[in-house]
N, C-alpha and C positions, 0 to 999 in steps of 0.2 A: 516525617511520617510517610509522605508519598502516597502512592495508590492505596485505596481502601478496597479490601475484599479481593476477589479473584475474577479473572476475565479470560475469554477464549481468543486465541490468536496464534500467529506463527512467530511472535516475538515476546519475550518476557525477561524479567530480571531475576537471576537465580541467587542461591546462597553461596555459590562457588566464587573464587577469585580473591580471597584474603581472609584475614582474621576478623575484620570488621564486617558484620552482616550488611551494613548499609553500602558497602563497596562491592556488592555482588556483580558478577559479570552480566552483560547484556547478551542474551542468547537469541539467535535468529535461525529459522529453518524454512527451507522451501523445497518443493519437489525438484529433483534434478532431471534435466531433459534426457539424459542418457540412462535413466533408471534409478530408483531409490530416492535418497534424500541428501540434501547438503546442509551443513551446519557451520555458521560463523559465530564467533563470540568476541566480545570487546572486554579487555582485561582491566579497564578502569585507569590505565596508564597511557592512554592515547593510542592504543594499537588494536586493530581488528585481526583476528586469526581465522584461517580456514580458506576454502571450504574443506571440512572433513566430510567425506562421503560414506554412506552406510545404507544398508537395506537393499531392497529389490522391488521390482514391480513398477508399473506406470502410474504415478500418483498425479492427481489433479490439484488437491488442496491438502494442507496439513494444519493441525492445531496442536500446540505443545505447552506443557507447563511442568513445574517441579512439584511432585506430590509428597506426602509423608509416608508413602510406601518405601521401604528400605531393604535392598538386598543385603547390604552390610550395615553393621551397627556403628554409625557415626552421625555427625550433625547435619548431613545432607540427605536429600530425598532423591528417589529415582526420577528421571525425566519420563513423562508419559506422553506418547504421541498417538494421535488419531488421524488417519489419512483416508481421504476419498480416492480410491484407485479405480483404474479402468482395466478390465480383464476381457479381452475380445470386444464384443459389442455391449457389454454390461458394466455397471459400476456398483461398488459396495464399499463399506467401511472396514478398515483393518486397524488393529492397535499394535504398537511397538512400545518397548520401554528400554531405558538405559540404566544399567547398574550405577550405583552412587559412589563407586570407588574405582581406582585404577585396576584394570585397564579400561574402564568405562565402556563395557561391551553392550551393544544394542541387541535386544532379543525380540523375536516375533512372538506376540502374545496370543492374538485371537482374531479371526474374522468375525465381525459383529453380526449375529444372526438377525434376519429381518431387515437388513439394510440394502438389499438389492434395488437398483434403480434410483438411488439418491443422486441429486444434482448439486447439493450443497451440504455443508456440515458445520457444527460447532461442538466444542468439547470443553467441559468445565468440571470443577470440583466444588464440593461444599463441605466445609470443615467446621466443627464446633467442639468446644470443651467445657461448656457451661449448660446446666439444666436447672430447672426450678425444683426446689424441694416442696414438701406438702404445705409450707407456709407461703409459697410464692416467691421465696428468696432464691437468688442464683447461687449455685454451689459448683465448685470445680469437680469435673468427672474425667474419665479417660477420654483422651482426644480421639475423635472419630472423623471419618472422611468418606464421602460418597463421590463417585465419578459419574458424570452424566454425559451422554452423547446425544446430539440432535442431528436430524437430517431432514431434507425436504425432497418430496417426490412431486412431480408435476401432476400425477393422477390422484394423489391422496393427501397432499399438503404436508404439514409439519408433523414430525414424529419424535419421540423421546425414548432413550434407552437408559438403563440404570446398571451400575456396577457397585456392589456393596463390599465393604471390607470382609464381611463374613463369608462372601461367596464371590471370588474374583472373576467369575465368568459374567459375560454380558447377557441381559435378558433379550427377548425378541423385539422389544420396543412396542409402542402403541401410539395411536393418534393423540395429538394434543388437542384438548377440547376447549372451546371458547364459551364462557358463560353467556347465556342469552339474557334478554331483558327480564324474564321471569325466574331465572336461576339464582340461587344463593350460594355463598361460599361453602356452606355445610351440607348442601344438597348433593344430588347425583347427576344433575343435568349437564348439558353442554353439547355442542355440535363440533365436529372436526373443523380445524382451521385449514381450508383447502385452497387458498390463493396460490398462484404460481410464483414461487420464490426462487431466486437464483443466488442468494447469498445470505449468510446468517452470522450474527455476532451475539455473544452471551456474556452475562455478568452476574455475579452474586456479591452483594454488598450489604449495606445496612438498611436500605430503604424498605419500609414496612415494619421495621422493628422499633423498639422503644429507645434503643441506645445508638449513638452515632459511631461508636468504636466497632471496627469490623470483627474483632475477636469475640464479641458477644454472640455473633452468628444467629441473630434473631431475624435477619432480613430475608428478603425474597429474591428469587431469581428474576431476571428480565432478559428479553431478547429484542434485538432489532433485526429486521429482515428486509432485504431488497427484493422488490417484486419485479417481474419481467416487464411491467409497464413503466418502470422508473420510480415508483413510489417507495418511500422508506417508512416502515412501520415500527412502532414500539409496542411490545406485548409483555405484560407483567404477570408473573406466576401467582397463582392462588396458594398462599402459604398457610398450612394448618398445623404445622409441627415439624420439628427437625428430623424426625425419623420416617416421615411418610413422603415418598416421591410422587406428589400429586401430579397428574397429567392435565390439570385444568388451569386455564389462564383467563385473565380479564380481557375484555374487548380491546382490540388494537387501536392505537392512535397514529394518525399519519403525521410524521415528523416533517417531511418535505418531499420534493420531487426532483427529477434529474439525476437520480442515483443509478449506479450500475455496479455489478460485481459484488465482491464480498466485503461487508462492513465490519467494524469492530466497535465495542462498547466497553468503557471502563467507568469506574466511580473514582473521581479524583478527590483531593482534599480541598478543592476550591469551594468556599461556602461552608466548610466544616467548622463547628464549634463544639467542644467537649461538653459544655454545660456545667453548672455548679451543682451543689447539693439541692436536690429537689427539682432541678431544671432538666428538661429533656435534651437540651443541646440542639445542634443543627447537623443534618446529614450532608455529606459532600455531594457535589454535583455529578451528574452523568455527563460524559464526554463521548460523543459519537463521531466517528470518522468513516467516510464511505467514498469510493471512487466516483467521480462525476462523469456523466455522459459527455460533457464538453471538455474534459481534461482537468487535471488537478484533483484535489481531495476536498469534498464537502465536509464542513465541521459544524456540528450542532452541539449545544449543551443544554442541560435541563437542571433547573433549580429544584432540588428534591425536598424543599420545605415549602409550606403553604405561602402563596397560592399555587406554586408549582407551574410547570409549563416549559416548553422547548423554545430555544432561542437560536438564531442563526449567527455564526461567526464567519469571518472572512475565509475564503478558500485558501488551501495550502498547495503550492506547486502549480504546474501547468501541464505536465505530460499526462497521457492516458494510462491508467492503471487498471488491473483486474482485481487485486486484493490489497487490503490495508490492514495493518495491525498496529497496536499502540500500547504503551504502559507509562505510568508516572514513576519517575526515578525516586527511590526511597531516600536518597541523600539530598539531591539537588532540587527535588520536587518539580522539575520541569518534565513536560510530557514528551516522549520520544515516539515518533511516528515512522513506520516502515511501509513502503509501497512496492508492489511487484507486478510485473507483466508476465503472464503465464508463458512458459516456454523459454524464458530468458535465464541466463546464469548469473545475473546480478540483480540488485535491488537498490532502491533509493532510501536514504535515511535523513529525516528532517529533525534537527536538534533545536528544540525550543529554547530560547534564552531570554533573560530579563534585560530590558532597556528602558530607562526612565521610569522604573517602578512597575512596568507592565511586561507581560510575556509576549514575545513576538517570534515569528517564524522566519527562517532564512529564505532569501529569494531563490537560491540554488541549493539543491540537496547534495549530500555526500553520497558517492557511489560505493556500495559494498560489493566486492567481487571485481571482475574485469569486464567492462562494457566495451565491446568492439567499436571502433570509430565508425560512424555512419558513412556509407559510401557517398562520395560527392556526385551530384547529378551531372550529366554531361553538359558542357558549355552550350549555351544557345548561339545559334548562328545568325549573325547580323550582316547584311549585304550593304556595302558602302557604294553609293552612286554619285557622290559629289564631295568636293573638298574645299577647304579654305586654305590658300597657300600664300606663303611669302614669296617675293620676287627678288632675284639677284642677277645683275648684269642682263636684265631684260628677260630672264627665264624663270619659270617656277623653281623654287629652291627648297622650301621647307613647309610641311603640312602642319597647320595650326589647329584645324578642326575638320571633322568629317560629318557626313549626314547621309540620309537615305529615307526610305519609306518602309515601314513594317506594319503588317496587318492594317494597311490603309491609312496609317498615321505617320506624318513626317516626323523625323527625329534629328537631333544634332548633338554631338559630343565633342569636347575639346580633345586634343591629342593626349593630354595628361589623363583624362578620364578613360580613354581607350586603353592606355597602358595599364591603368589600375585594374580594369575589368579583365584584361588578358592575363595579368600576373595572378589575379585571384582565381582564375579558372572558371569565372562565371559566364564569359562570353568569348566567342571567337568571331573575327571579322574577316570578310572576304571581298574581293572585287571580281567582277565578271567581265571577261574579255570579249572581243568582237565575235570570236568563234564559240563562245559559251564556256571557255575554260575558266576555272576558278583559281585565284591566287590568294593565298592566306596572308593576312597582315601579321607581321612580326615586329618585335622590338629589338633594335640594334643599340647596344651600349658598349661594344668593343669592336675595334678594327685591327686586323693583323695582330691579335692577341693583346692589344693595348686598350685600356679603358678610355672611353670618351668623356669629355667634360659634360656633355649632355646627350642623352639618348635621342633617337629619332625612330619613327615608324616607317616601314617600307613593306614590300610584298615579297613573298618567296618566289623562287624561279618558276615561271610558267611558259617559257618560250620567248618571252619579251625581255630585251636587255634593260629596259628602263623600269623605274619605279612606277608601277601602275597607278598609284595614288596621285602622282603628279600629272598623269594624263587625263584624269577625270575632270569633267566640267566643274566650274565654281558653283558652290551652293547659293541658292537665292537668299538675299538678305531678308530677315523676318520683317 
């Protein structure tokens, strides 16, 4: 069964990739630093492909999914992409779509009116194919679909846009209204939701409806939103009918704190039960993922059945991210999480797996794309002022250990520890001569081109014929 309903993010599972719908490709999109967008896809046979580059403009965030709009008459839908782009000093939303057959051409669709000044976006669809007849029974009708766009402005809060099948242009959007204490679902009250938000996640599933199966489409939309102060909020849509894009929402619940960047929200099949004859069944849980201010990904889940409520799960990963996306695999039912740092040409992929009957996350993520190796920091300089030496024929012969004072603290290392630090590039060691000249400590493991049975440490040439280490005073015994 896998994921229930639809969600907003930059990663999803499509219908492409084979005859079996459950084997659909994993599709991942990010803004490309050089302009336009990058697309990777996983073919279900252990291989990632891409990046395939397309589009233009300077994008900040994207959200993509496969809709039931079709350029060509086949079993696949067009890919629909909504992007938050920067043009000069301003930002706004634009929409692109990809044809559903070879050569899979990307087309620019429209600049979304009324979206100037947005700092965050979410993009979703709502599809239904059942309606009630006059007896209150569900009957199959023509499949329909709405597209919704969401944005956040620092000066006017959350806004919502609508694109209907009967008119494929976007409306100008309007403020999302939050019901007040005296407002009712069927009234006209509500005040704009005006908190300062920096990231949005959207889901449409079964919560709020009578049936736990997503294709009944009786559920309500929901948002999670990251605030600029690190709070993560959950906001549920006021649902009064499948054909009316209401802009009114119930009061927000604080899920947690310490959040940053763009979150995502999905409805999984965890906790789901179909129910028998006359039984309402159980709705699947919400799963929320959001970048943490302290690094890694915060994971919360909500039991969508009474008594309901949000719960905290262990963090995923350790690095700092700006955006997170997730979906639940239709075949394997494991949740896939993708995390991205803005401006980078790679992203992290966390594959959940089952161990001992429970789902667990890997300690290290898989890298999609090519991540350049992080430059090594320059080695720290340590000055040696004393040594511990062996004696042969009455003269210093071999250095066993070295020592000195660094930042007012005495230190000591064995010769083997010094060699390990030099070869790892973490430290460099020097001695200071009587005239202030520096001699670098080196490792000698060959003489006259022949390997030695045992290495030794000495100093590079600095005008003195002798090994400077052997001339240093003995280190005091601890």
